[in-house]
C-alpha positions as CSV (number, residue, x, y, z in Angstrom):
1,X,17.1,54.9,5.4
2,X,14.3,53.3,4.1
3,X,16.7,50.0,4.5
4,X,17.3,50.1,8.3
5,X,13.5,50.9,8.5
6,X,13.0,47.7,7.1
7,X,15.0,46.1,9.0
8,X,13.6,47.3,12.1
9,X,10.3,46.5,11.2
10,X,11.7,42.7,10.6
11,X,13.2,42.6,13.4
12,X,9.9,43.7,15.9
13,X,8.0,41.4,13.9
14,X,10.3,38.3,14.4
15,X,10.5,39.6,18.5
16,X,6.5,39.6,18.1
17,X,6.2,36.0,16.5
18,X,8.7,34.8,19.4
19,X,6.7,36.5,22.1
20,X,3.2,35.0,21.0
21,X,4.9,31.5,20.6
22,X,6.0,31.7,24.0
23,X,2.7,33.0,25.1
24,X,0.8,30.3,23.5
25,X,3.5,27.5,24.8
26,X,2.7,29.1,28.5
27,X,-1.0,29.1,28.2
28,X,-0.8,25.2,27.0
29,X,-0.8,22.6,29.6
30,X,2.4,21.1,30.2
31,X,2.8,17.1,30.4
32,X,3.9,15.5,33.4
33,X,5.6,12.3,33.9
34,X,2.1,11.3,35.4
35,X,0.1,12.6,32.7
36,X,2.5,10.7,30.2
37,X,2.5,7.2,32.5
38,X,-1.4,7.4,32.3
39,X,-1.3,7.3,28.2
40,X,1.2,4.3,27.7
41,X,1.2,0.8,29.1
42,X,3.4,-2.1,29.1
43,X,3.0,-5.4,27.7
44,X,3.5,-8.4,30.6
45,X,3.4,-11.9,30.0
46,X,1.9,-13.9,32.8
47,X,1.2,-17.5,33.8
48,X,-1.5,-18.5,35.0
49,X,-3.4,-21.8,35.9
50,X,-5.2,-23.8,32.4
51,X,-5.4,-26.8,30.3
52,X,-2.8,-28.3,28.2
53,X,-3.5,-30.2,25.2
54,X,-4.3,-33.4,26.7
55,X,-6.3,-31.9,28.9
56,X,-3.8,-31.9,32.2
57,X,-3.6,-28.8,34.4
58,X,-0.5,-26.6,33.5
59,X,0.2,-23.3,33.4
60,X,-0.5,-21.3,30.2
61,X,1.4,-17.9,28.7
62,X,-0.8,-14.8,28.3
63,X,-0.5,-11.6,27.5
64,X,-1.9,-8.6,29.1
65,X,-1.5,-4.7,29.2
66,X,-0.5,-3.0,32.4
67,X,-0.5,0.8,33.0
68,X,3.2,2.4,34.0
69,X,3.6,3.9,37.4
70,X,4.5,8.0,37.6
71,X,7.6,6.4,39.6
72,X,8.9,4.1,36.7
73,X,9.4,7.1,34.7
74,X,13.0,8.3,33.5
75,X,12.3,10.5,30.8
76,X,9.4,11.1,28.5
77,X,8.3,13.5,25.6
78,X,4.8,14.8,23.9
79,X,5.0,14.6,20.2
80,X,1.7,16.2,19.5
81,X,0.4,13.0,17.9
82,X,2.3,10.9,20.5
83,X,3.6,10.5,24.0
84,X,7.0,8.1,24.4
85,X,8.1,7.6,28.0
86,X,11.4,5.8,29.0
87,X,11.1,3.7,32.0
88,X,13.9,3.1,34.5
89,X,14.4,-0.3,33.5
90,X,15.6,1.0,30.2
91,X,12.3,0.5,28.1
92,X,11.0,2.3,25.5
93,X,7.3,2.6,25.7
94,X,5.0,4.9,23.1
95,X,1.5,5.8,22.7
96,X,1.6,5.6,18.6
97,X,2.1,1.5,19.9
98,X,-1.9,0.9,21.1
């Protein structure tokens, strides 16, 4: 009979722990695609007017960080320490790369 009580208590504790975890998750703010897009940036290379080595005007490549739009987000995942976003064009961007 004491085995049955022990099993019932263990099951009740497990159920209570599951309920507490579920409540904690519902209380934390869920990340939206727009929030995930704000956390990552994509690197874009653009050609700007500049001067070549001989001093003549030419186009020079320059990299810059560009924000990702929420409409571009296909999927995202929050890992706690960083966010990974997959865009509709297939690029995988991470906030850990910054």
